[in-house]
Backbone as CSV, one residue per row, in Angstrom:
resi,resn,N_x,N_y,N_z,CA_x,CA_y,CA_z,C_x,C_y,C_z
1,MET,1.761,28.708,-37.713,1.523,27.181,-39.145,1.124,28.868,-40.228
2,ILE,1.941,28.927,-40.871,1.779,29.718,-41.886,0.145,29.894,-43.339
3,GLU,-0.090,31.205,-43.460,-1.442,30.967,-44.072,-1.173,30.277,-45.600
4,MET,-2.279,29.756,-45.541,-1.415,29.561,-47.446,-1.419,30.761,-48.043
5,SER,-2.379,31.299,-47.575,-2.686,32.905,-48.592,-1.976,34.031,-48.946
6,ALA,-0.631,34.022,-47.420,0.390,34.460,-46.694,2.282,34.684,-47.627
7,GLN,2.180,35.591,-48.402,3.406,35.556,-48.551,4.161,35.296,-47.106
8,PRO,5.654,34.761,-46.634,5.834,34.499,-45.548,7.326,35.356,-45.734
9,ASN,7.194,35.927,-45.016,8.998,36.601,-44.379,9.865,36.814,-42.635
10,PHE,10.848,35.898,-43.762,11.360,35.571,-43.054,13.014,36.089,-42.476
11,GLU,13.881,35.646,-41.409,15.049,36.587,-41.059,16.051,36.149,-41.678
12,GLN,16.155,35.102,-41.628,17.692,34.288,-43.137,17.479,34.340,-44.240
13,LEU,15.568,33.866,-44.593,15.558,33.683,-46.515,14.295,34.401,-46.938
14,VAL,14.594,34.032,-47.849,13.470,34.690,-48.699,12.525,34.099,-49.507
15,VAL,11.601,34.118,-49.840,10.790,33.517,-50.885,9.395,33.889,-51.661
16,SER,9.513,33.572,-52.712,8.507,33.522,-53.349,7.783,32.906,-53.966
17,CYS,7.079,32.915,-54.251,5.552,31.704,-55.644,4.892,32.882,-56.722
18,ASP,4.702,31.998,-57.433,4.506,33.337,-59.080,3.342,31.387,-59.725
19,GLY,3.088,31.154,-58.944,1.884,30.376,-59.209,2.941,28.867,-59.400
20,ARG,3.333,28.635,-60.974,4.412,27.586,-61.069,5.611,27.021,-60.493
21,THR,6.297,28.201,-60.291,6.918,28.659,-59.835,7.705,28.514,-58.704
22,ALA,8.893,28.215,-57.734,8.790,28.845,-56.377,10.251,29.144,-56.433
23,HIS,10.902,30.408,-56.145,12.131,30.773,-55.076,12.146,30.705,-53.975
24,MET,13.649,29.967,-53.442,13.965,29.906,-51.799,15.663,30.706,-52.711
25,GLN,15.488,31.532,-51.840,17.278,32.167,-51.744,17.369,31.942,-50.125
26,LEU,18.534,31.377,-49.479,19.006,31.510,-48.725,20.352,32.874,-48.556
27,ASN,19.856,33.200,-47.267,19.794,35.208,-47.289,21.539,35.870,-46.521
28,ARG,22.298,34.739,-46.077,22.696,35.459,-45.066,24.346,35.183,-45.901
29,PRO,24.391,36.789,-46.702,25.782,36.306,-47.436,26.873,37.367,-47.300
30,GLU,26.479,37.939,-45.611,28.216,38.174,-44.904,28.289,37.313,-44.317
31,ARG,28.182,35.722,-44.492,28.609,34.462,-43.548,28.883,33.386,-44.891
32,LEU,28.080,33.616,-45.879,28.526,32.612,-47.409,27.484,31.320,-47.042
33,ASN,26.230,32.401,-46.273,25.062,31.341,-46.556,25.010,29.979,-45.034
34,ALA,25.436,30.594,-44.546,26.252,29.708,-43.172,24.586,28.983,-42.848
35,LEU,24.254,27.553,-42.696,23.413,27.016,-41.976,23.228,27.220,-40.830
36,SER,22.487,28.415,-39.855,22.033,28.887,-38.616,20.841,27.624,-37.782
37,ALA,20.597,27.574,-36.440,19.607,27.096,-36.637,18.696,28.280,-36.881
38,THR,18.483,29.185,-37.088,17.130,29.654,-37.595,17.540,30.041,-38.681
39,LEU,17.986,29.737,-39.856,18.268,29.594,-41.118,17.238,28.312,-41.307
40,MET,18.112,27.298,-41.214,17.378,25.734,-40.581,16.091,25.474,-40.398
41,LYS,16.132,26.414,-39.787,13.985,25.652,-38.842,13.914,26.662,-40.153
42,GLU,14.158,27.990,-41.025,12.969,28.459,-42.048,13.211,27.780,-42.657
43,ILE,13.740,26.824,-43.188,13.903,26.245,-44.264,13.213,25.116,-44.264
44,ILE,12.443,24.698,-42.819,11.842,23.957,-43.037,10.487,24.690,-42.553
45,GLU,10.801,25.177,-42.577,9.042,26.049,-42.608,8.239,26.384,-43.560
46,ALA,9.200,26.719,-44.797,9.480,27.093,-45.586,8.625,26.248,-46.735
47,ALA,9.554,24.610,-46.865,8.799,23.318,-47.339,7.719,23.580,-46.786
48,ASP,7.491,23.347,-45.751,5.324,23.651,-45.801,4.143,24.548,-47.085
49,TRP,5.008,25.375,-46.378,4.322,26.701,-47.248,4.160,26.456,-49.195
50,PHE,5.439,25.828,-49.325,5.603,25.522,-50.832,4.384,24.312,-50.796
51,ASP,4.471,23.267,-49.864,3.731,21.920,-50.158,1.760,23.014,-49.447
52,GLN,1.782,23.793,-49.622,0.270,24.512,-50.368,-0.106,25.587,-50.541
53,GLN,1.360,25.580,-51.704,1.091,26.277,-52.788,0.008,25.255,-53.961
54,PRO,-1.014,26.347,-54.163,-2.168,24.823,-54.995,-1.692,24.639,-56.417
55,ASP,-0.861,26.090,-56.981,-0.622,24.793,-58.464,1.121,24.694,-58.935
56,LEU,1.645,24.498,-57.927,3.102,24.788,-57.686,3.822,23.821,-58.492
57,ARG,4.854,22.994,-59.092,5.256,22.416,-60.226,6.810,22.366,-59.658
58,VAL,8.020,23.959,-59.226,9.011,23.691,-58.785,8.833,24.597,-58.346
59,VAL,10.244,24.530,-57.082,11.027,25.937,-56.132,12.363,26.201,-56.547
60,VAL,12.996,26.083,-56.978,14.544,26.919,-57.446,14.893,27.951,-55.908
61,ILE,16.392,26.564,-55.492,17.175,27.041,-54.887,18.260,27.011,-54.563
62,SER,18.277,28.683,-54.387,19.667,29.361,-54.727,20.387,30.312,-53.358
63,GLY,21.679,30.628,-53.489,21.739,31.070,-52.413,22.649,32.917,-52.824
64,ALA,21.449,34.061,-51.736,22.511,35.569,-52.262,23.891,35.031,-51.493
65,GLY,24.743,36.352,-52.730,26.702,36.967,-52.538,27.306,35.739,-53.533
66,LYS,27.861,35.611,-53.375,29.139,34.750,-53.340,28.931,33.192,-53.384
67,SER,28.210,32.475,-52.666,28.487,31.353,-52.313,27.167,30.264,-52.494
68,PHE,27.161,29.590,-52.621,26.073,28.597,-52.643,25.103,28.364,-50.796
69,CYS,26.523,28.109,-50.128,26.218,28.042,-48.744,27.005,27.857,-48.222
70,ALA,28.187,27.540,-46.831,29.304,27.474,-46.721,28.885,26.712,-45.381
71,GLY,27.423,25.805,-45.218,28.040,24.663,-44.542,27.687,24.692,-43.516
72,PHE,27.227,23.436,-42.365,26.680,24.730,-40.668,27.470,25.682,-39.949
73,ASP,26.644,26.772,-40.118,27.482,27.754,-39.013,28.689,27.668,-38.163
74,ILE,30.064,27.485,-37.875,30.951,26.437,-36.798,30.743,27.614,-35.847
75,ASP,30.083,28.890,-36.058,30.190,29.246,-34.710,29.418,29.371,-33.786
76,ALA,28.297,28.327,-34.050,27.511,27.558,-33.681,28.280,26.726,-32.875
77,PHE,29.378,26.037,-32.499,29.980,25.421,-32.031,30.205,26.284,-30.760
78,GLY,29.835,25.828,-29.809,29.103,27.194,-27.929,29.999,25.708,-26.031
79,ASP,29.577,26.679,-26.275,30.698,25.857,-24.727,29.507,24.379,-24.838
80,ASN,31.257,23.363,-24.255,30.442,22.035,-23.942,30.108,21.309,-25.395
81,ASN,30.417,22.093,-26.548,30.134,21.016,-27.559,28.763,21.188,-27.791
82,GLN,27.655,21.782,-27.088,26.570,22.129,-27.573,26.397,22.840,-28.451
83,SER,25.799,22.867,-29.512,25.377,23.661,-30.581,23.567,24.157,-30.170
84,SER,23.758,25.645,-30.820,22.296,26.223,-29.960,20.955,25.964,-31.492
85,GLN,21.644,24.511,-31.947,20.346,23.796,-32.723,19.409,23.519,-31.959
86,GLY,19.710,22.732,-31.401,18.971,22.423,-30.308,17.313,23.161,-29.752
87,LYS,17.778,24.230,-29.226,16.516,25.101,-28.557,15.368,25.242,-29.927
88,ALA,16.557,25.765,-31.059,15.276,26.155,-33.121,14.488,24.270,-32.926
89,ALA,15.052,23.465,-32.643,14.789,22.265,-33.210,13.804,22.106,-31.925
90,GLY,13.945,21.913,-30.685,13.001,21.108,-29.930,13.751,19.368,-29.791
91,LYS,14.540,18.636,-30.694,14.669,18.418,-31.108,16.549,18.002,-30.505
92,LYS,17.261,16.865,-30.796,18.572,16.818,-30.349,19.246,17.902,-31.202
93,PRO,20.581,18.045,-30.034,20.666,19.733,-30.623,21.578,19.236,-32.116
94,ALA,21.819,17.980,-32.338,22.902,17.895,-33.586,21.189,17.343,-34.715
95,ASP,20.401,17.083,-33.927,19.731,17.051,-35.191,18.567,17.558,-36.342
96,LEU,18.582,19.469,-35.966,17.781,20.235,-36.821,18.645,20.110,-37.926
97,GLY,19.530,19.582,-38.737,19.987,19.863,-39.730,19.014,18.536,-40.510
98,ARG,19.156,17.676,-40.081,18.341,16.236,-40.839,16.737,16.278,-41.490
99,LEU,16.367,16.873,-40.000,14.932,18.239,-40.637,15.153,18.783,-42.017
100,MET,16.069,19.933,-41.535,16.257,20.210,-42.663,16.137,19.573,-44.444
101,ALA,17.161,18.444,-44.618,17.322,17.683,-45.560,15.704,16.888,-46.105
102,ASP,14.940,16.653,-45.089,14.550,15.963,-44.540,12.426,16.758,-45.186
103,SER,13.031,17.816,-45.622,12.069,18.658,-45.902,11.972,18.943,-46.725
104,ILE,12.826,19.128,-47.559,13.162,19.757,-48.918,12.816,18.589,-49.874
105,GLU,13.888,17.079,-48.964,13.855,15.868,-50.190,12.325,15.786,-50.086
106,LYS,10.990,15.747,-48.736,9.865,15.556,-48.978,9.343,16.077,-49.765
107,MET,9.010,17.894,-50.296,8.290,18.325,-51.094,8.201,18.399,-51.637
108,SER,6.821,17.883,-52.151,5.704,17.656,-53.658,6.623,17.741,-54.574
109,ALA,6.486,19.704,-54.949,7.506,19.933,-55.982,8.652,19.540,-56.264
110,VAL,9.108,20.021,-57.572,10.958,19.917,-57.295,11.777,21.045,-57.446
111,ALA,12.749,20.167,-56.581,13.405,21.585,-55.946,15.054,21.527,-57.207
112,ILE,15.181,22.005,-57.398,15.909,22.929,-57.967,17.586,23.875,-57.650
113,ALA,18.406,22.984,-57.538,19.544,24.030,-56.473,20.295,24.180,-57.800
114,ARG,20.428,25.412,-57.173,21.313,26.740,-57.889,22.944,26.353,-57.588
115,LEU,23.737,26.123,-57.405,25.075,26.047,-57.094,25.943,27.481,-57.894
116,HIS,26.573,27.832,-56.689,28.142,28.751,-57.299,28.928,28.710,-56.160
117,GLY,29.876,29.845,-55.992,30.903,29.570,-54.859,31.379,28.357,-54.131
118,HIS,31.458,28.767,-53.337,31.370,27.393,-52.847,30.291,26.982,-51.578
119,VAL,30.485,25.266,-52.035,29.093,24.489,-51.439,29.930,23.579,-50.480
120,VAL,29.500,23.653,-48.823,30.471,23.091,-48.279,29.596,22.244,-47.376
121,GLY,29.897,20.578,-46.826,29.461,20.166,-45.715,27.865,20.378,-46.193
122,GLY,26.825,20.737,-44.796,25.987,20.813,-44.491,25.262,21.181,-45.758
123,GLY,26.282,22.542,-47.185,25.623,22.491,-47.914,25.645,21.674,-49.067
124,VAL,26.491,20.901,-49.685,26.349,19.650,-50.179,25.539,18.756,-50.092
125,VAL,24.976,18.256,-48.220,23.876,18.214,-48.047,22.515,18.622,-48.328
126,LEU,22.630,19.901,-48.298,21.031,20.761,-49.076,21.233,19.843,-50.616
127,ALA,21.822,20.134,-50.747,22.455,20.235,-52.263,21.681,19.203,-52.844
128,ALA,22.019,18.040,-52.320,21.715,16.502,-53.015,20.404,15.938,-51.808
129,ALA,19.328,16.710,-51.199,18.290,16.529,-51.239,17.298,17.121,-52.457
130,CYS,18.049,18.030,-52.766,17.443,18.932,-54.034,17.430,17.596,-54.773
131,ASP,16.049,17.942,-55.812,16.025,17.045,-57.521,17.124,16.538,-58.427
132,LEU,16.897,18.396,-58.555,17.563,18.032,-59.034,19.032,19.416,-59.528
133,ARG,20.095,19.186,-60.160,21.298,20.746,-59.564,22.056,21.153,-60.483
134,ILE,22.105,22.140,-61.151,23.396,23.218,-61.458,24.465,24.026,-60.806
135,ALA,25.203,23.901,-61.922,26.277,24.586,-60.939,27.224,26.005,-61.962
136,SER,27.637,26.092,-61.470,28.333,27.458,-62.300,29.734,26.585,-62.510
137,ALA,30.404,27.175,-62.689,32.156,26.579,-63.439,32.751,26.848,-62.028
138,ASP,32.250,27.417,-61.445,33.529,28.255,-60.415,33.366,27.603,-58.948
139,THR,32.065,26.573,-59.814,31.473,26.560,-58.334,33.037,24.716,-57.200
140,ILE,33.725,25.500,-56.052,33.986,24.678,-55.404,32.899,23.912,-54.299
141,PHE,33.074,22.319,-54.120,32.113,21.285,-52.897,33.555,21.068,-52.389
142,SER,33.559,21.089,-50.708,33.899,19.870,-49.709,32.828,20.005,-49.271
143,ILE,34.291,18.817,-47.851,32.807,18.173,-47.040,34.082,17.866,-46.329
144,PRO,34.277,19.044,-44.992,35.032,18.908,-44.224,35.315,18.503,-43.022
145,GLU,33.565,17.405,-43.111,33.604,17.326,-40.970,34.665,16.385,-40.935
146,VAL,34.768,15.420,-41.335,36.383,14.707,-40.802,37.517,15.227,-40.349
147,ASP,37.151,16.449,-40.914,38.981,17.082,-40.140,38.821,18.214,-39.036
148,LEU,37.086,17.749,-39.260,36.059,18.960,-37.638,36.397,17.389,-36.447
149,GLY,36.432,15.930,-36.880,36.431,15.271,-36.105,35.320,14.598,-35.755
150,ILE,34.209,15.115,-36.101,32.677,14.679,-36.760,32.532,13.743,-38.164
151,PRO,31.282,12.317,-37.467,30.410,12.248,-38.453,29.832,13.329,-39.544
152,LEU,30.226,12.973,-40.863,29.261,13.474,-41.594,27.600,13.511,-41.775
153,ALA,26.805,13.814,-41.267,25.460,13.543,-40.195,24.027,14.513,-41.225
154,TRP,23.219,14.178,-40.981,21.943,14.641,-41.125,21.806,14.583,-42.597
155,GLY,21.381,12.724,-43.327,21.377,11.690,-43.653,22.222,12.194,-45.318
156,GLY,23.860,12.714,-45.224,24.669,12.761,-45.421,24.999,12.043,-46.448
157,ILE,25.150,11.020,-45.371,25.965,9.258,-46.083,25.193,8.885,-47.373
158,PRO,24.024,8.524,-46.705,23.016,8.223,-47.704,22.996,8.425,-49.461
159,ARG,22.620,9.915,-48.778,21.962,10.124,-50.222,23.298,10.899,-51.042
160,LEU,24.428,10.257,-50.911,25.662,10.924,-51.648,25.777,9.464,-51.964
161,VAL,25.427,8.231,-51.154,25.642,7.099,-51.613,24.969,6.684,-53.622
162,ARG,23.410,7.428,-52.741,22.182,7.678,-53.781,23.196,8.246,-54.975
163,GLU,23.696,9.303,-54.802,23.504,10.315,-56.020,25.275,9.711,-56.455
164,ILE,26.184,8.981,-55.446,27.294,9.243,-57.092,28.253,7.724,-56.476
165,GLY,27.266,7.187,-55.751,27.526,5.663,-54.872,29.316,6.186,-53.707
166,PRO,29.169,4.034,-53.439,29.230,4.687,-51.692,31.339,4.182,-51.831
167,THR,31.777,4.132,-53.005,33.045,4.494,-52.847,33.993,5.560,-52.712
168,LEU,32.679,6.328,-53.873,33.155,7.620,-54.036,32.846,8.845,-52.467
169,THR,31.995,7.425,-52.084,31.475,8.883,-50.656,31.980,8.290,-50.042
170,LYS,32.851,7.371,-49.374,34.004,6.510,-48.708,35.160,7.568,-49.029
171,GLU,35.575,8.032,-50.704,36.917,8.934,-50.802,36.775,10.233,-50.725
172,LEU,35.640,10.797,-50.421,35.542,11.857,-50.443,34.798,13.003,-49.024
173,VAL,33.989,11.721,-48.472,34.179,12.239,-46.471,35.405,12.166,-46.173
174,MET,35.949,10.945,-46.128,37.653,10.357,-45.466,38.543,11.272,-45.240
175,THR,38.603,11.498,-46.992,39.772,12.796,-47.289,39.378,14.202,-47.295
176,CYS,38.192,13.986,-46.692,38.051,15.662,-47.302,38.627,16.754,-48.188
177,ARG,38.632,16.513,-49.399,39.310,16.233,-50.516,38.229,17.868,-51.165
178,PRO,38.604,18.372,-51.928,37.234,19.462,-52.817,37.981,19.152,-53.664
179,PHE,36.155,19.130,-54.285,36.142,18.397,-55.934,35.309,19.814,-55.852
180,ASP,35.275,20.083,-57.509,35.298,20.913,-58.491,33.686,20.852,-59.383
181,ALA,33.437,21.570,-59.626,31.931,21.205,-60.600,32.437,20.291,-61.920
182,GLU,33.332,20.459,-62.208,33.271,19.089,-64.057,33.156,17.866,-63.364
183,GLU,34.160,17.784,-61.995,33.974,16.059,-61.439,33.194,15.818,-61.030
184,ALA,32.017,17.356,-60.157,30.633,16.238,-59.601,30.053,16.422,-61.039
185,HIS,29.533,17.059,-62.142,29.636,17.037,-62.941,29.439,14.996,-63.669
186,LYS,30.913,14.961,-64.285,31.310,13.868,-63.858,30.864,13.106,-63.038
187,THR,30.609,12.731,-61.802,30.260,11.633,-61.452,28.779,11.378,-61.125
188,GLY,28.055,12.819,-61.736,26.414,12.809,-61.933,26.246,13.965,-60.771
189,PHE,26.846,13.584,-59.228,25.898,14.654,-59.022,24.998,16.269,-58.858
190,VAL,25.951,16.263,-60.413,25.344,17.630,-61.265,24.970,17.558,-62.659
191,ASN,23.364,17.966,-62.781,22.906,18.026,-63.875,24.175,17.978,-65.062
192,LYS,23.897,19.311,-64.372,24.698,20.258,-65.820,25.945,21.162,-65.228
193,VAL,27.168,21.355,-65.980,27.808,23.145,-65.530,27.336,23.847,-66.272
194,VAL,28.303,25.068,-65.958,28.058,26.497,-67.041,28.602,27.606,-66.414
195,THR,28.679,28.777,-67.629,29.788,29.680,-66.475,28.659,30.814,-65.453
196,SER,29.187,31.542,-64.952,28.374,31.934,-63.876,27.876,33.382,-64.968
197,ASP,27.742,33.458,-65.397,26.978,34.607,-66.261,25.956,33.750,-67.285
198,GLU,25.834,32.233,-67.692,24.164,31.273,-67.523,23.961,31.106,-66.914
199,ILE,24.087,31.714,-65.297,23.527,29.713,-64.914,22.524,30.825,-63.975
200,ASP,22.246,31.436,-64.408,20.728,31.884,-63.864,19.382,31.561,-65.726
201,THR,20.021,31.508,-66.633,19.296,30.903,-67.822,18.787,29.578,-68.186
202,SER,20.193,29.058,-67.478,20.473,27.683,-67.820,18.869,27.486,-66.719
203,VAL,19.148,28.333,-65.390,18.145,27.348,-64.288,16.717,27.845,-64.638
204,ASN,16.873,28.659,-64.633,15.134,28.935,-65.986,14.851,28.687,-66.495
205,ALA,15.680,28.107,-67.610,14.681,27.394,-68.588,14.690,25.784,-67.920
206,LEU,15.963,25.090,-67.306,14.632,23.959,-66.554,13.777,24.223,-65.699
207,ALA,13.623,25.132,-64.797,12.214,25.153,-64.015,10.953,25.642,-65.532
208,SER,11.652,26.136,-65.836,9.935,26.786,-66.501,9.643,24.989,-68.048
209,ALA,10.814,24.597,-68.354,11.109,23.617,-68.844,9.715,22.563,-68.182
210,ILE,10.452,22.582,-66.926,9.652,21.182,-65.632,7.397,22.624,-65.181
211,ALA,8.071,23.337,-65.137,6.431,23.877,-64.614,5.350,24.049,-65.788
212,SER,5.999,23.937,-67.046,5.559,23.416,-68.269,3.906,22.619,-68.335
213,LYS,4.646,21.499,-67.660,4.200,20.542,-67.271,3.171,19.921,-67.244
214,SER,2.187,18.828,-66.856,1.345,18.524,-65.753,1.958,18.150,-64.643
215,LYS,1.122,19.115,-63.990,1.620,19.071,-62.197,1.355,17.920,-61.952
216,VAL,0.259,16.994,-62.021,-0.034,15.507,-61.745,1.027,14.628,-62.218
217,ALA,1.277,14.914,-63.220,2.788,13.771,-63.569,3.593,14.291,-62.863
218,ILE,4.251,15.035,-63.313,5.454,16.596,-62.552,5.795,15.178,-61.287
219,LEU,4.655,15.772,-60.179,4.533,14.961,-58.903,4.833,13.401,-58.867
220,SER,3.981,13.537,-59.147,3.864,11.642,-59.410,5.938,11.343,-59.659
221,THR,5.971,11.833,-61.078,7.526,11.235,-61.729,7.760,11.075,-60.412
222,LYS,8.363,12.385,-59.640,9.277,12.843,-57.952,8.797,12.220,-56.964
223,ALA,7.642,11.768,-56.819,7.654,10.812,-56.306,7.867,9.560,-55.867
224,HIS,7.417,8.384,-56.683,8.002,7.683,-57.500,9.326,7.517,-57.664
225,VAL,10.286,7.796,-58.595,11.411,8.065,-58.221,12.608,8.390,-56.681
226,ASN,11.258,8.963,-55.904,12.566,8.545,-54.363,11.765,7.772,-53.827
227,ALA,10.485,6.726,-54.653,10.002,5.266,-53.796,10.819,4.552,-54.003
228,VAL,11.374,4.574,-55.738,12.617,3.913,-55.860,13.864,4.064,-54.941
229,THR,13.790,5.376,-54.938,15.786,4.941,-54.692,15.765,4.728,-53.271
230,SER,14.769,5.204,-52.562,14.780,4.801,-50.483,14.471,3.410,-50.525
231,GLN,14.762,2.677,-51.901,14.643,0.918,-51.461,15.950,0.830,-52.074
232,MET,16.518,1.358,-51.677,18.428,1.330,-52.157,19.327,1.641,-51.383
233,VAL,18.507,3.256,-51.304,19.373,3.511,-50.002,18.285,4.907,-48.939
234,GLY,17.892,3.526,-47.748,17.248,4.128,-47.024,17.594,5.812,-46.326
235,ILE,16.438,6.426,-46.416,17.598,7.535,-46.172,17.080,7.941,-44.480
236,ALA,15.446,6.734,-43.414,15.353,7.055,-43.171,15.979,6.525,-41.438
237,ARG,16.913,5.446,-42.198,18.683,4.867,-41.414,18.748,6.099,-40.946
238,SER,18.796,8.118,-41.348,19.722,8.892,-41.060,18.724,9.152,-39.859
239,TRP,17.861,8.703,-38.909,17.380,9.439,-37.679,18.677,8.917,-36.568
240,ALA,19.756,8.568,-36.372,20.576,8.068,-36.229,21.939,9.202,-35.867
241,ASP,22.234,9.556,-37.126,23.441,10.302,-37.414,23.305,11.556,-36.613
242,ALA,22.308,12.097,-35.592,22.659,12.823,-34.425,23.056,12.251,-33.624
243,ASP,23.251,10.665,-33.024,23.799,9.868,-31.816,25.640,9.668,-31.919
244,GLY,25.491,9.469,-33.486,26.792,9.611,-34.299,27.636,10.908,-33.761
245,LEU,27.065,11.995,-33.888,27.511,13.631,-33.986,28.239,13.718,-33.064
246,GLU,26.676,13.530,-32.346,27.584,13.579,-30.133,28.051,12.886,-29.561
247,VAL,28.452,11.551,-29.836,29.407,10.982,-29.410,30.458,11.581,-29.598
248,ALA,30.762,11.987,-31.593,31.699,12.580,-31.604,32.527,13.728,-31.430
249,MET,30.727,15.199,-30.549,31.661,16.190,-30.210,31.845,16.007,-28.652
250,ALA,31.726,14.951,-27.702,32.360,14.198,-26.889,33.199,13.814,-26.734
251,ASP,33.999,13.090,-28.351,35.249,12.749,-28.042,37.028,13.304,-27.941
252,PRO,37.609,13.139,-27.155,38.815,14.474,-26.240,38.785,14.106,-28.076
253,GLU,39.898,13.161,-29.001,40.402,13.449,-30.261,39.558,14.257,-30.945
254,SER,38.033,14.130,-30.701,37.395,15.253,-32.058,37.653,16.122,-31.401
255,GLN,37.323,16.672,-30.251,37.483,17.314,-29.727,38.827,18.414,-29.659
256,LYS,40.199,17.940,-30.241,40.828,18.288,-30.742,41.595,18.371,-32.006
257,ALA,40.368,17.918,-32.660,40.670,18.189,-34.738,39.586,19.487,-34.550
258,GLN,38.889,19.183,-33.361,37.724,20.530,-33.881,37.989,22.008,-33.408
259,ALA,39.637,22.120,-32.075,39.496,23.093,-31.705,41.424,23.550,-33.673
260,ALA,41.213,23.228,-33.455,43.008,22.470,-34.884,42.107,23.414,-36.131
261,TYR,41.023,22.602,-36.468,40.188,23.474,-37.332,39.886,24.706,-37.281
262,LEU,39.577,25.106,-36.591,38.880,26.468,-36.385,39.762,27.337,-36.208
263,ALA,40.743,26.972,-35.636,42.567,27.414,-34.683,42.437,27.650,-36.908
264,GLU,42.387,26.958,-37.009,43.405,27.274,-38.870,42.003,28.199,-39.341
265,ILE,40.957,28.261,-39.534,39.700,29.519,-40.169,40.315,30.243,-39.901
266,LYS,40.365,31.015,-38.181,40.387,31.904,-37.475,42.097,33.027,-38.192
267,LYS,42.984,31.921,-38.354,44.380,32.265,-38.870,44.090,33.195,-40.968
268,LYS,43.286,32.475,-41.430,43.361,32.052,-43.124,42.559,33.153,-43.097
269,LYS,41.762,34.292,-41.528,40.466,35.057,-42.001,41.223,36.459,-41.184
270,SER,42.436,35.416,-41.034,43.715,36.933,-39.573,44.108,37.711,-40.834
271,ASP,44.991,36.224,-42.314,46.127,36.956,-42.792,45.558,37.979,-44.110
């Protein structure tokens, strides 16, 4: 457990806290901030550390480099379709992403996602776990899990149903079609779309507006809204996501889809 007074130092994550406002930056720019087991574990630890900060109201979550987050690190697909997640999680191999998303959603402070570049798969789930989202106009969202032969896990389905409704969730997850920031705004998934030059100013203005308010009022409002939506769409049901994901990883047809998807990715990299 990190001591309350200690500034944490992570391998793949940069965090800071200045009283009422804190920042968490995914820091794997060479991998477009793909979610490794180490990074997800560090996000969980950072969320716990933020909850120990006595005056904190807002946490801004961003990604270093060209993108917010390229989703689960597909390089972690290893022998027998088992990922390295399990070693870090101490849980089922497929469950660390759910624990990561839950840690952000359950964090006392308001989480603002600063979105740019690519927001893919698990990155969409991470963004959905945040309370508020601002995207630059160049942001492209995609949910490619079905193309990989696996279901969207990590509590992604109930979070998307909560944010954009069941019909659009089914379409986007089943077709895997990308969608841009403007469409994300129209569906209500993001609060605001701005130019890449304006995004830091807009995110900082929103964070400052919230941070200037009473801590009790702000944190109570977040907890109240979350309590209401939990009765509408229960995130707690997602504990079984890992089971469905593990079944898909062992399914021959799904394995063929994974192989084809990974081959296409390698081809694009070599072109």
